[in-house]
PQR file with spaces between the fields and no chain letter, atoms N, CA, C, O and H, PARSE charges and radii, in Angstrom:
ATOM       1  N    MET     1      12.817   20.642   -3.211 -0.4000 1.5000
ATOM       2  CA   MET     1      12.452   19.797   -1.509 -0.0000 2.0000
ATOM       3  C    MET     1      10.784   19.663   -1.578  0.5500 1.7000
ATOM       4  O    MET     1      10.011   20.570   -1.886 -0.5500 1.4000
ATOM       5  N    LYS     2      10.416   18.216   -1.190 -0.4000 1.5000
ATOM       6  CA   LYS     2       9.299   18.377   -1.351 -0.0000 2.0000
ATOM       7  C    LYS     2       8.647   18.738    0.191  0.5500 1.7000
ATOM       8  O    LYS     2       9.375   18.810    1.180 -0.5500 1.4000
ATOM       9  H    LYS     2      11.044   17.479   -0.939  0.4000 1.0000
ATOM      10  N    PHE     3       7.157   18.958    0.250 -0.4000 1.5000
ATOM      11  CA   PHE     3       6.563   19.180    1.535 -0.0000 2.0000
ATOM      12  C    PHE     3       6.550   18.183    2.331  0.5500 1.7000
ATOM      13  O    PHE     3       6.958   18.489    3.451 -0.5500 1.4000
ATOM      14  H    PHE     3       6.565   18.900   -0.554  0.4000 1.0000
ATOM      15  N    LEU     4       6.174   16.850    2.183 -0.4000 1.5000
ATOM      16  CA   LEU     4       6.301   15.871    2.662 -0.0000 2.0000
ATOM      17  C    LEU     4       7.513   14.865    2.306  0.5500 1.7000
ATOM      18  O    LEU     4       7.111   13.875    1.696 -0.5500 1.4000
ATOM      19  H    LEU     4       5.843   16.602    1.273  0.4000 1.0000
ATOM      20  N    ASP     5       8.594   14.883    2.491 -0.4000 1.5000
ATOM      21  CA   ASP     5       9.662   14.556    1.668 -0.0000 2.0000
ATOM      22  C    ASP     5       9.621   12.658    2.345  0.5500 1.7000
ATOM      23  O    ASP     5       9.877   12.616    3.548 -0.5500 1.4000
ATOM      24  H    ASP     5       8.921   15.688    2.987  0.4000 1.0000
ATOM      25  N    PRO     6       9.378   11.439    1.777 -0.5600 1.5000
ATOM      26  CA   PRO     6       9.886   10.312    2.481  0.2800 2.0000
ATOM      27  C    PRO     6      11.285   10.201    2.889  0.5500 1.7000
ATOM      28  O    PRO     6      11.715    9.664    3.909 -0.5500 1.4000
ATOM      29  N    ALA     7      11.952   10.793    1.933 -0.4000 1.5000
ATOM      30  CA   ALA     7      13.323   10.291    2.373 -0.0000 2.0000
ATOM      31  C    ALA     7      14.290   11.074    3.090  0.5500 1.7000
ATOM      32  O    ALA     7      15.521   11.070    3.108 -0.5500 1.4000
ATOM      33  H    ALA     7      11.603   11.229    1.104  0.4000 1.0000
ATOM      34  N    ASP     8      13.132   11.957    3.859 -0.4000 1.5000
ATOM      35  CA   ASP     8      13.747   12.539    5.067 -0.0000 2.0000
ATOM      36  C    ASP     8      14.247   11.707    6.433  0.5500 1.7000
ATOM      37  O    ASP     8      13.353   11.037    6.950 -0.5500 1.4000
ATOM      38  H    ASP     8      12.132   11.960    3.844  0.4000 1.0000
ATOM      39  N    PRO     9      15.160   11.676    6.889 -0.5600 1.5000
ATOM      40  CA   PRO     9      15.196   10.950    8.227  0.2800 2.0000
ATOM      41  C    PRO     9      14.460   11.020    9.189  0.5500 1.7000
ATOM      42  O    PRO     9      14.382   10.106   10.009 -0.5500 1.4000
ATOM      43  N    PHE    10      13.789   12.106    9.268 -0.4000 1.5000
ATOM      44  CA   PHE    10      12.715   12.310   10.162 -0.0000 2.0000
ATOM      45  C    PHE    10      11.461   11.266   10.098  0.5500 1.7000
ATOM      46  O    PHE    10      10.789   10.834   11.035 -0.5500 1.4000
ATOM      47  H    PHE    10      13.852   12.849    8.602  0.4000 1.0000
ATOM      48  N    PHE    11      11.347   10.979    8.609 -0.4000 1.5000
ATOM      49  CA   PHE    11      10.295    9.598    8.791 -0.0000 2.0000
ATOM      50  C    PHE    11      10.945    8.453    8.636  0.5500 1.7000
ATOM      51  O    PHE    11      10.316    7.396    8.599 -0.5500 1.4000
ATOM      52  H    PHE    11      11.892   11.330    7.847  0.4000 1.0000
ATOM      53  N    ARG    12      11.756    8.478    8.568 -0.4000 1.5000
ATOM      54  CA   ARG    12      12.215    6.905    8.956 -0.0000 2.0000
ATOM      55  C    ARG    12      11.510    5.951    9.745  0.5500 1.7000
ATOM      56  O    ARG    12      11.249    4.829    9.309 -0.5500 1.4000
ATOM      57  H    ARG    12      12.266    9.337    8.598  0.4000 1.0000
ATOM      58  N    PRO    13      11.087    6.460   11.245 -0.5600 1.5000
ATOM      59  CA   PRO    13      10.465    5.536   11.999  0.2800 2.0000
ATOM      60  C    PRO    13       8.989    5.278   11.343  0.5500 1.7000
ATOM      61  O    PRO    13       8.385    6.283   10.970 -0.5500 1.4000
ATOM      62  N    ILE    14       8.364    3.997   11.174 -0.4000 1.5000
ATOM      63  CA   ILE    14       6.838    3.929   10.748 -0.0000 2.0000
ATOM      64  C    ILE    14       6.053    4.488   11.382  0.5500 1.7000
ATOM      65  O    ILE    14       5.019    4.864   10.830 -0.5500 1.4000
ATOM      66  H    ILE    14       8.855    3.180   11.476  0.4000 1.0000
ATOM      67  N    TRP    15       6.261    4.724   12.689 -0.4000 1.5000
ATOM      68  CA   TRP    15       5.253    4.949   13.645 -0.0000 2.0000
ATOM      69  C    TRP    15       4.746    6.936   13.520  0.5500 1.7000
ATOM      70  O    TRP    15       3.721    7.575   13.760 -0.5500 1.4000
ATOM      71  H    TRP    15       7.100    4.418   13.137  0.4000 1.0000
ATOM      72  N    ARG    16       6.074    7.258   13.040 -0.4000 1.5000
ATOM      73  CA   ARG    16       5.784    9.141   12.715 -0.0000 2.0000
ATOM      74  C    ARG    16       5.112    8.972   11.373  0.5500 1.7000
ATOM      75  O    ARG    16       3.951    9.380   11.384 -0.5500 1.4000
ATOM      76  H    ARG    16       6.907    6.739   12.845  0.4000 1.0000
ATOM      77  N    ARG    17       5.399    8.633   10.576 -0.4000 1.5000
ATOM      78  CA   ARG    17       4.681    8.481    9.001 -0.0000 2.0000
ATOM      79  C    ARG    17       3.372    7.871    9.389  0.5500 1.7000
ATOM      80  O    ARG    17       2.503    8.192    8.578 -0.5500 1.4000
ATOM      81  H    ARG    17       6.342    8.301   10.567  0.4000 1.0000
ATOM      82  N    ARG    18       2.933    7.104   10.348 -0.4000 1.5000
ATOM      83  CA   ARG    18       1.451    6.869   10.768 -0.0000 2.0000
ATOM      84  C    ARG    18       0.774    7.947   11.164  0.5500 1.7000
ATOM      85  O    ARG    18      -0.305    8.374   10.752 -0.5500 1.4000
ATOM      86  H    ARG    18       3.639    6.843   11.006  0.4000 1.0000
ATOM      87  N    ALA    19       1.702    8.485   12.247 -0.4000 1.5000
ATOM      88  CA   ALA    19       0.878    9.450   13.089 -0.0000 2.0000
ATOM      89  C    ALA    19       0.415   10.886   12.137  0.5500 1.7000
ATOM      90  O    ALA    19      -0.565   11.629   12.188 -0.5500 1.4000
ATOM      91  H    ALA    19       2.579    8.138   12.581  0.4000 1.0000
ATOM      92  N    VAL    20       1.617   10.849   11.289 -0.4000 1.5000
ATOM      93  CA   VAL    20       1.487   12.914   10.336 -0.0000 2.0000
ATOM      94  C    VAL    20       0.091   12.245    9.380  0.5500 1.7000
ATOM      95  O    VAL    20      -0.588   13.084    8.788 -0.5500 1.4000
ATOM      96  H    VAL    20       2.413   10.245   11.247  0.4000 1.0000
ATOM      97  N    VAL    21      -0.329   10.690    9.240 -0.4000 1.5000
ATOM      98  CA   VAL    21      -1.280   10.523    8.466 -0.0000 2.0000
ATOM      99  C    VAL    21      -2.841   10.222    9.066  0.5500 1.7000
ATOM     100  O    VAL    21      -3.986   10.373    8.638 -0.5500 1.4000
ATOM     101  H    VAL    21       0.223   10.008    9.721  0.4000 1.0000
ATOM     102  N    ILE    22      -2.256    9.742   10.226 -0.4000 1.5000
ATOM     103  CA   ILE    22      -3.554    9.312   11.072 -0.0000 2.0000
ATOM     104  C    ILE    22      -4.383   10.749   11.997  0.5500 1.7000
ATOM     105  O    ILE    22      -5.583   10.765   12.271 -0.5500 1.4000
ATOM     106  H    ILE    22      -1.327    9.619   10.574  0.4000 1.0000
ATOM     107  N    ALA    23      -3.545   11.679   12.290 -0.4000 1.5000
ATOM     108  CA   ALA    23      -3.809   12.955   12.957 -0.0000 2.0000
ATOM     109  C    ALA    23      -4.431   13.753   12.153  0.5500 1.7000
ATOM     110  O    ALA    23      -5.287   14.282   12.861 -0.5500 1.4000
ATOM     111  H    ALA    23      -2.570   11.665   12.067  0.4000 1.0000
ATOM     112  N    PRO    24      -4.515   14.135   11.169 -0.5600 1.5000
ATOM     113  CA   PRO    24      -5.516   14.791    9.898  0.2800 2.0000
ATOM     114  C    PRO    24      -6.609   14.010    9.869  0.5500 1.7000
ATOM     115  O    PRO    24      -7.672   14.533   10.202 -0.5500 1.4000
ATOM     116  N    ALA    25      -6.598   12.881    9.551 -0.4000 1.5000
ATOM     117  CA   ALA    25      -7.580   11.840    9.533 -0.0000 2.0000
ATOM     118  C    ALA    25      -8.747   12.120   10.756  0.5500 1.7000
ATOM     119  O    ALA    25      -9.893   12.508   10.527 -0.5500 1.4000
ATOM     120  H    ALA    25      -5.734   12.455    9.280  0.4000 1.0000
ATOM     121  N    LEU    26      -8.229   11.855   11.987 -0.4000 1.5000
ATOM     122  CA   LEU    26      -8.832   11.682   12.804 -0.0000 2.0000
ATOM     123  C    LEU    26      -9.168   13.246   13.279  0.5500 1.7000
ATOM     124  O    LEU    26      -9.942   13.357   14.230 -0.5500 1.4000
ATOM     125  H    LEU    26      -7.298   11.540   12.173  0.4000 1.0000
ATOM     126  N    TRP    27      -8.712   14.286   12.763 -0.4000 1.5000
ATOM     127  CA   TRP    27      -9.044   15.773   12.754 -0.0000 2.0000
ATOM     128  C    TRP    27     -10.377   16.098   11.846  0.5500 1.7000
ATOM     129  O    TRP    27     -11.274   16.925   12.004 -0.5500 1.4000
ATOM     130  H    TRP    27      -8.083   14.196   11.990  0.4000 1.0000
ATOM     131  N    ALA    28     -10.130   15.072   10.793 -0.4000 1.5000
ATOM     132  CA   ALA    28     -11.553   15.492    9.791 -0.0000 2.0000
ATOM     133  C    ALA    28     -12.767   14.717   10.074  0.5500 1.7000
ATOM     134  O    ALA    28     -13.879   14.942    9.597 -0.5500 1.4000
ATOM     135  H    ALA    28      -9.400   14.400   10.665  0.4000 1.0000
ATOM     136  N    ALA    29     -12.374   13.558   11.094 -0.4000 1.5000
ATOM     137  CA   ALA    29     -13.557   13.231   11.419 -0.0000 2.0000
ATOM     138  C    ALA    29     -14.345   13.840   12.398  0.5500 1.7000
ATOM     139  O    ALA    29     -15.547   14.107   12.393 -0.5500 1.4000
ATOM     140  H    ALA    29     -11.470   13.376   11.482  0.4000 1.0000
ATOM     141  N    PHE    30     -13.496   14.014   13.220 -0.4000 1.5000
ATOM     142  CA   PHE    30     -13.676   15.517   14.568 -0.0000 2.0000
ATOM     143  C    PHE    30     -14.526   16.662   13.938  0.5500 1.7000
ATOM     144  O    PHE    30     -15.508   17.104   14.536 -0.5500 1.4000
ATOM     145  H    PHE    30     -12.520   13.798   13.224  0.4000 1.0000
ATOM     146  N    GLU    31     -14.090   17.188   12.587 -0.4000 1.5000
ATOM     147  CA   GLU    31     -15.145   17.963   12.103 -0.0000 2.0000
ATOM     148  C    GLU    31     -16.359   17.783   11.546  0.5500 1.7000
ATOM     149  O    GLU    31     -17.325   18.530   11.702 -0.5500 1.4000
ATOM     150  H    GLU    31     -13.293   16.829   12.102  0.4000 1.0000
ATOM     151  N    LEU    32     -16.315   16.645   10.798 -0.4000 1.5000
ATOM     152  CA   LEU    32     -17.458   15.791   10.842 -0.0000 2.0000
ATOM     153  C    LEU    32     -18.766   15.744   11.158  0.5500 1.7000
ATOM     154  O    LEU    32     -19.907   15.992   10.770 -0.5500 1.4000
ATOM     155  H    LEU    32     -15.531   16.038   10.672  0.4000 1.0000
ATOM     156  N    TYR    33     -17.900   15.187   12.299 -0.4000 1.5000
ATOM     157  CA   TYR    33     -18.996   14.962   13.530 -0.0000 2.0000
ATOM     158  C    TYR    33     -19.351   16.392   14.040  0.5500 1.7000
ATOM     159  O    TYR    33     -20.436   16.608   14.580 -0.5500 1.4000
ATOM     160  H    TYR    33     -16.973   14.985   12.614  0.4000 1.0000
ATOM     161  N    GLY    34     -18.364   17.415   13.847 -0.4000 1.5000
ATOM     162  CA   GLY    34     -19.323   18.715   14.607 -0.0000 2.0000
ATOM     163  C    GLY    34     -20.014   18.876   13.782  0.5500 1.7000
ATOM     164  O    GLY    34     -20.995   19.426   14.280 -0.5500 1.4000
ATOM     165  H    GLY    34     -17.483   17.240   13.408  0.4000 1.0000
ATOM     166  N    GLY    35     -20.220   18.694   12.345 -0.4000 1.5000
ATOM     167  CA   GLY    35     -21.066   19.374   11.479 -0.0000 2.0000
ATOM     168  C    GLY    35     -20.358   20.679   10.273  0.5500 1.7000
ATOM     169  O    GLY    35     -20.827   21.562    9.556 -0.5500 1.4000
ATOM     170  H    GLY    35     -19.423   18.247   11.940  0.4000 1.0000
ATOM     171  N    ASN    36     -19.138   20.190   10.569 -0.4000 1.5000
ATOM     172  CA   ASN    36     -18.529   21.068    9.352 -0.0000 2.0000
ATOM     173  C    ASN    36     -17.627   20.248    8.322  0.5500 1.7000
ATOM     174  O    ASN    36     -16.477   19.835    8.474 -0.5500 1.4000
ATOM     175  H    ASN    36     -18.758   19.472   11.152  0.4000 1.0000
ATOM     176  N    PRO    37     -18.440   20.139    7.289 -0.5600 1.5000
ATOM     177  CA   PRO    37     -18.166   19.526    6.077  0.2800 2.0000
ATOM     178  C    PRO    37     -16.904   19.922    5.301  0.5500 1.7000
ATOM     179  O    PRO    37     -16.041   19.204    4.794 -0.5500 1.4000
ATOM     180  N    GLY    38     -17.034   21.324    5.345 -0.4000 1.5000
ATOM     181  CA   GLY    38     -15.700   22.143    4.921 -0.0000 2.0000
ATOM     182  C    GLY    38     -14.397   21.582    5.153  0.5500 1.7000
ATOM     183  O    GLY    38     -13.698   20.991    4.330 -0.5500 1.4000
ATOM     184  H    GLY    38     -17.734   21.907    5.757  0.4000 1.0000
ATOM     185  N    TRP    39     -14.046   21.922    6.823 -0.4000 1.5000
ATOM     186  CA   TRP    39     -13.183   21.715    7.236 -0.0000 2.0000
ATOM     187  C    TRP    39     -12.769   19.975    7.294  0.5500 1.7000
ATOM     188  O    TRP    39     -11.681   19.403    7.360 -0.5500 1.4000
ATOM     189  H    TRP    39     -14.614   22.402    7.492  0.4000 1.0000
ATOM     190  N    ALA    40     -13.716   19.638    7.255 -0.4000 1.5000
ATOM     191  CA   ALA    40     -13.502   17.770    7.129 -0.0000 2.0000
ATOM     192  C    ALA    40     -13.021   17.336    6.048  0.5500 1.7000
ATOM     193  O    ALA    40     -12.146   16.470    6.029 -0.5500 1.4000
ATOM     194  H    ALA    40     -14.600   20.103    7.202  0.4000 1.0000
ATOM     195  N    LEU    41     -13.589   17.947    4.850 -0.4000 1.5000
ATOM     196  CA   LEU    41     -12.793   17.730    3.607 -0.0000 2.0000
ATOM     197  C    LEU    41     -11.396   18.330    3.870  0.5500 1.7000
ATOM     198  O    LEU    41     -10.406   17.675    4.194 -0.5500 1.4000
ATOM     199  H    LEU    41     -14.300   18.651    4.865  0.4000 1.0000
ATOM     200  N    LEU    42     -11.451   19.643    3.689 -0.4000 1.5000
ATOM     201  CA   LEU    42      -9.889   20.069    4.046 -0.0000 2.0000
ATOM     202  C    LEU    42      -8.676   19.294    4.773  0.5500 1.7000
ATOM     203  O    LEU    42      -7.504   19.283    4.398 -0.5500 1.4000
ATOM     204  H    LEU    42     -12.255   20.175    3.426  0.4000 1.0000
ATOM     205  N    PHE    43      -9.348   18.500    6.156 -0.4000 1.5000
ATOM     206  CA   PHE    43      -8.607   17.743    6.778 -0.0000 2.0000
ATOM     207  C    PHE    43      -8.242   16.320    5.919  0.5500 1.7000
ATOM     208  O    PHE    43      -7.164   15.776    5.683 -0.5500 1.4000
ATOM     209  H    PHE    43     -10.300   18.509    6.461  0.4000 1.0000
ATOM     210  N    GLY    44      -9.322   16.050    5.644 -0.4000 1.5000
ATOM     211  CA   GLY    44      -9.357   14.430    4.884 -0.0000 2.0000
ATOM     212  C    GLY    44      -8.766   14.788    3.548  0.5500 1.7000
ATOM     213  O    GLY    44      -8.697   13.752    2.886 -0.5500 1.4000
ATOM     214  H    GLY    44     -10.199   16.492    5.835  0.4000 1.0000
ATOM     215  N    GLY    45      -8.380   15.663    2.978 -0.4000 1.5000
ATOM     216  CA   GLY    45      -7.561   15.450    1.943 -0.0000 2.0000
ATOM     217  C    GLY    45      -6.106   15.781    2.320  0.5500 1.7000
ATOM     218  O    GLY    45      -5.232   15.209    1.669 -0.5500 1.4000
ATOM     219  H    GLY    45      -8.435   16.504    3.516  0.4000 1.0000
ATOM     220  N    ALA    46      -5.692   16.755    3.428 -0.4000 1.5000
ATOM     221  CA   ALA    46      -4.665   16.561    3.710 -0.0000 2.0000
ATOM     222  C    ALA    46      -3.976   15.007    4.583  0.5500 1.7000
ATOM     223  O    ALA    46      -2.802   14.668    4.735 -0.5500 1.4000
ATOM     224  H    ALA    46      -6.403   17.220    3.956  0.4000 1.0000
ATOM     225  N    ALA    47      -4.922   14.508    4.907 -0.4000 1.5000
ATOM     226  CA   ALA    47      -4.837   12.918    5.059 -0.0000 2.0000
ATOM     227  C    ALA    47      -4.315   12.481    4.260  0.5500 1.7000
ATOM     228  O    ALA    47      -3.106   12.250    4.297 -0.5500 1.4000
ATOM     229  H    ALA    47      -5.876   14.784    4.784  0.4000 1.0000
ATOM     230  N    GLY    48      -5.040   12.240    3.324 -0.4000 1.5000
ATOM     231  CA   GLY    48      -5.046   11.702    1.686 -0.0000 2.0000
ATOM     232  C    GLY    48      -3.305   11.863    1.235  0.5500 1.7000
ATOM     233  O    GLY    48      -2.315   11.134    1.179 -0.5500 1.4000
ATOM     234  H    GLY    48      -6.021   12.427    3.294  0.4000 1.0000
ATOM     235  N    TYR    49      -3.600   13.045    1.016 -0.4000 1.5000
ATOM     236  CA   TYR    49      -1.528   13.890    0.629 -0.0000 2.0000
ATOM     237  C    TYR    49      -0.634   13.548    1.405  0.5500 1.7000
ATOM     238  O    TYR    49       0.480   13.298    0.944 -0.5500 1.4000
ATOM     239  H    TYR    49      -4.404   13.637    1.062  0.4000 1.0000
ATOM     240  N    ALA    50      -0.885   13.448    2.777 -0.4000 1.5000
ATOM     241  CA   ALA    50       0.189   12.627    3.298 -0.0000 2.0000
ATOM     242  C    ALA    50       0.380   11.044    3.227  0.5500 1.7000
ATOM     243  O    ALA    50       1.476   10.504    3.077 -0.5500 1.4000
ATOM     244  H    ALA    50      -1.789   13.650    3.152  0.4000 1.0000
ATOM     245  N    TRP    51      -0.741   10.427    3.346 -0.4000 1.5000
ATOM     246  CA   TRP    51      -0.537    9.110    2.971 -0.0000 2.0000
ATOM     247  C    TRP    51       0.245    8.690    1.578  0.5500 1.7000
ATOM     248  O    TRP    51       1.125    7.829    1.595 -0.5500 1.4000
ATOM     249  H    TRP    51      -1.632   10.865    3.468  0.4000 1.0000
ATOM     250  N    TRP    52      -0.240    9.520    0.112 -0.4000 1.5000
ATOM     251  CA   TRP    52       0.167    9.537   -0.828 -0.0000 2.0000
ATOM     252  C    TRP    52       1.524    9.513   -0.836  0.5500 1.7000
ATOM     253  O    TRP    52       2.116    8.655   -1.491 -0.5500 1.4000
ATOM     254  H    TRP    52      -0.954   10.220    0.098  0.4000 1.0000
ATOM     255  N    MET    53       2.219   10.501   -0.071 -0.4000 1.5000
ATOM     256  CA   MET    53       3.493   11.235   -0.059 -0.0000 2.0000
ATOM     257  C    MET    53       4.304   10.032    0.767  0.5500 1.7000
ATOM     258  O    MET    53       5.357    9.630    0.272 -0.5500 1.4000
ATOM     259  H    MET    53       1.738   11.197    0.462  0.4000 1.0000
ATOM     260  N    LEU    54       3.841    9.463    1.995 -0.4000 1.5000
ATOM     261  CA   LEU    54       4.571    8.670    2.845 -0.0000 2.0000
ATOM     262  C    LEU    54       4.063    7.150    2.970  0.5500 1.7000
ATOM     263  O    LEU    54       4.333    6.429    3.931 -0.5500 1.4000
ATOM     264  H    LEU    54       2.986    9.789    2.397  0.4000 1.0000
ATOM     265  N    PHE    55       3.090    6.666    1.577 -0.4000 1.5000
ATOM     266  CA   PHE    55       3.093    5.306    2.252 -0.0000 2.0000
ATOM     267  C    PHE    55       2.680    5.156    0.660  0.5500 1.7000
ATOM     268  O    PHE    55       2.605    3.995    0.258 -0.5500 1.4000
ATOM     269  H    PHE    55       2.871    7.252    0.797  0.4000 1.0000
ATOM     270  N    GLY    56       2.450    6.029   -0.126 -0.4000 1.5000
ATOM     271  CA   GLY    56       1.992    5.811   -2.157 -0.0000 2.0000
ATOM     272  C    GLY    56       2.930    5.311   -2.510  0.5500 1.7000
ATOM     273  O    GLY    56       3.879    4.937   -1.821 -0.5500 1.4000
ATOM     274  H    GLY    56       2.510    6.973    0.201  0.4000 1.0000
ATOM     275  N    PRO    57       2.692    5.189   -4.396 -0.5600 1.5000
ATOM     276  CA   PRO    57       3.954    4.135   -5.123  0.2800 2.0000
ATOM     277  C    PRO    57       5.072    5.122   -5.430  0.5500 1.7000
ATOM     278  O    PRO    57       5.977    4.730   -6.167 -0.5500 1.4000
ATOM     279  N    GLY    58       5.111    6.480   -4.898 -0.4000 1.5000
ATOM     280  CA   GLY    58       6.424    6.861   -5.081 -0.0000 2.0000
ATOM     281  C    GLY    58       7.118    7.131   -4.012  0.5500 1.7000
ATOM     282  O    GLY    58       8.108    7.831   -4.223 -0.5500 1.4000
ATOM     283  H    GLY    58       4.376    6.799   -4.300  0.4000 1.0000
ATOM     284  N    SER    59       6.888    6.737   -2.691 -0.4000 1.5000
ATOM     285  CA   SER    59       7.253    6.968   -1.311 -0.0000 2.0000
ATOM     286  C    SER    59       8.842    6.702   -1.358  0.5500 1.7000
ATOM     287  O    SER    59       9.754    7.356   -0.853 -0.5500 1.4000
ATOM     288  H    SER    59       6.084    6.168   -2.520  0.4000 1.0000
ATOM     289  N    LYS    60       8.876    5.224   -2.332 -0.4000 1.5000
ATOM     290  CA   LYS    60       9.997    4.516   -1.620 -0.0000 2.0000
ATOM     291  C    LYS    60      10.643    4.428   -0.586  0.5500 1.7000
ATOM     292  O    LYS    60      11.774    4.886   -0.427 -0.5500 1.4000
ATOM     293  H    LYS    60       8.135    4.694   -2.742  0.4000 1.0000
ATOM     294  N    ALA    61       9.909    3.752    0.329 -0.4000 1.5000
ATOM     295  CA   ALA    61       9.916    3.860    1.629 -0.0000 2.0000
ATOM     296  C    ALA    61      10.330    2.394    2.113  0.5500 1.7000
ATOM     297  O    ALA    61      10.431    2.146    3.314 -0.5500 1.4000
ATOM     298  H    ALA    61       8.991    3.379    0.200  0.4000 1.0000
C-alpha cells in the first residue's frame, strides 16, 4: 500500500487531487512568509511528493 495511492477511489475526483497538492503548497508559502524556512521546506516537499504521486508519470490517472 502506498502512502498516496492514485488508484484509491477517494482520489478519483480531480478536485481532491488538486486540494491534496495545493494545501501543503499554500502552507509552505505561509511558513516562508512567516520566516520559517525549515517548515516551508518540509511542507514544500510534501506538496512535491503529493504532486509526483497523484499527477506524475507513475500515477496512471
